[in-house]
N, C-alpha and C positions, 0 to 999 in steps of 0.2 A: 683436251684439258690440262692446263699444263696446274702443277703443284702447289702453286700462288692461288689460286682459283678454286683447287680444290680446298684448300685449308682453309679461303673465307668462306667458301658454303657450309664447311663445318663446323666453322665458330659460329655462323646465322644460325644456323640448325641448331646450334647448344644453346643460343642464348634465347633464342624462338620457344625452347623447350623448356629454360631456366625460366623465363616469365609469362609463359601458364600455369607454370608450378607455383611461382610467386603468389599469382593469380588466382589458380584455387585456393592458399593455402589463406589470402587474405579475405575471399567468400565467405568461408571455412571458420574465421575468425569472426565475422561481422555477423556470422550466421549464430554461432555463440555465444555471442555478447547480445543479439536480438533476443535470443532465449532468456540468456539472463536477467536483461533486464523486463521481460514480459512479466517472468516469474516472483521479482521484487517488486514488481507493482503492482501482481494481484493478494503478492501477500500486506504492502501494505496499504490493499483496500479494504479487504478483510479484515484487519486491523483495526481500521478507520469502521467500519461499522460495528464493531465489539466496542469501541469505546463510544461511539454515536447510541448503544442501546445499553451500555452500562452508567451514563451520563442522562440519558434517559429516564432509565430506573430508580437512580442518585435523587433527580428531582421528583418523579411522580412521592417515593419514599418523603422526601423532606416536606415536601406540599402538604400531604396526608399528616404528617406529623405539625405542620403550622397548623393546620385544620381542628387536630382535636386539642390542642395547647387554647387557640380559642375559644373554642367551643366548653374547655375547661373554665380559661377566666368570664364568657359570661354565665354559665351556670352559678361559678364564686360572687358574680357581681350579684345574681337573682339571688342566692340565699341569703346573702348580706340583707338587700334588698325585704327579703322576706315575699319574695318571686316565688320562688324558686319550689320545687318540690321536695326537699326538706324544710318544714318549717317550725 
């Protein structure tokens, strides 16, 4: 085996090792990015659920307030017409 062939083989081996190192690094980076995306998606889903619950609670309270106001208006009209409990 000549010196040139040895050097070419050595360079090929080093290139292959470096390529494998880069591939592993890329896989590691992709895995970390995937984990971060999943974590962020989970947090976003939790926040969306909290917002949904808060909005539902707000709408329920608003609905109850409207019902009470309407009942008060009805009672006021009945009292004005002499049909209510306060005669």
